[in-house]
DRENTI-812277 format. One line per 5 residues: their letters; for each residue x, y, z of C-alpha. Coordinates in steps of 0.001 Angstrom, whole numbers. Example, Ala and Ser with C-alpha at 12.3 -4.5 7.8 and 13.67 -1.06 7.14 Angstrom:
% DRENTI-812277
as	12300 -4500 7800  13670 -1060 7140
END
This chain:
% DRENTI-812277
xxxxx	-8282 -5196 -8211  -10794 -2769 -7675  -11575 104 -5317  -13082 -1540 -2721  -10338 -4451 -2892
xxxxx	-7991 -1202 -802  -10871 62 1081  -10242 -1895 3859  -6787 -497 4138  -7606 3068 3157
xxxxx	-9513 3552 6263  -7022 1543 8015  -4431 3680 7288  -6546 7162 7361  -3847 9068 5100
xxxxx	-4980 12255 5695  -4296 11844 9847  -1785 9142 10116  -2113 10315 14167  -6155 8006 13673
xxxxx	-4170 5059 12271  -6441 1502 13246  -4818 -1766 13932  -6950 -4703 13081  -4898 -7213 14267
xxxxx	-4475 -8196 17440  -3370 -11203 19720  -7569 -11579 20224  -8248 -11133 16834  -5698 -12848 15033
xxxxx	-8033 -11862 11600  -6900 -8683 11334  -4893 -7529 8504  -3725 -4213 9520  -823 -3938 12050
xxxxx	1991 -1335 12755  5821 -1955 13900  8824 -404 16007  11896 132 14126  13189 -2616 17696
xxxxx	10186 -5111 16779  11785 -5410 12670  15334 -5148 13135  15362 -7328 15219  13823 -10133 12709
xxxxx	16005 -13130 11473  16765 -11255 8254  15369 -7622 8945  12687 -8940 6084  9154 -7131 6643
xxxxx	7272 -10792 5867  3751 -10056 6427  4008 -13905 8655  1037 -13560 10101  -1612 -13215 7301
xxxxx	-1976 -16987 5571  -3871 -18907 2975  -5836 -21205 5035  -6074 -22958 1620  -2490 -23608 1396
xxxxx	-2311 -24672 5004  -3650 -28546 4598  -1529 -29771 1454  -3764 -33109 746  -6133 -30156 -707
xxxxx	-3736 -29158 -3481  -3980 -29486 -6973  -1921 -32461 -8973  931 -30892 -10835  -235 -31908 -13064
xxxxx	-3168 -29451 -12743  -424 -26781 -11833  1925 -27313 -14279  -875 -26832 -17003  -2251 -23707 -15004
xxxxx	521 -21927 -15348  871 -22438 -18685  -2364 -21430 -19538  -1340 -17890 -17894  1809 -17671 -18999
xxxxx	618 -17664 -22397  -2422 -15719 -21481  97 -13134 -20526  2421 -13955 -24009  -1059 -12662 -25594
xxxxx	-1936 -9638 -23781  1825 -8391 -24615  2269 -9173 -27915  -1779 -7034 -28064  34 -3896 -26529
xxxxx	2955 -4396 -28782  122 -3836 -31929  -695 -1280 -29983  2101 232 -29739  4040 -610 -33098
xxxx	1748 -1557 -35313  2684 -4721 -35963  3220 -6073 -33035  7565 -6832 -34191
END
């Protein structure tokens, strides 16, 4: 993740002046990512969750386009092995021996 990934959020969030924050979501603009909710809206939800239900990954909406389960499983294994290797490198850096 890099700074440019967060620029839209920072601009909309307006950390220097919360009164100038801007929502980008509306019924006319359902693709907008930034939206505020009042306490009553949040508490009225089932189980009072903060799920961002209006943001959907459209590539996952069509189940016919999902990779086969064996491909997904292999990708998960590769990611886990890469993560483990990264952690081992960290341990070597910290301890000098990886144990």
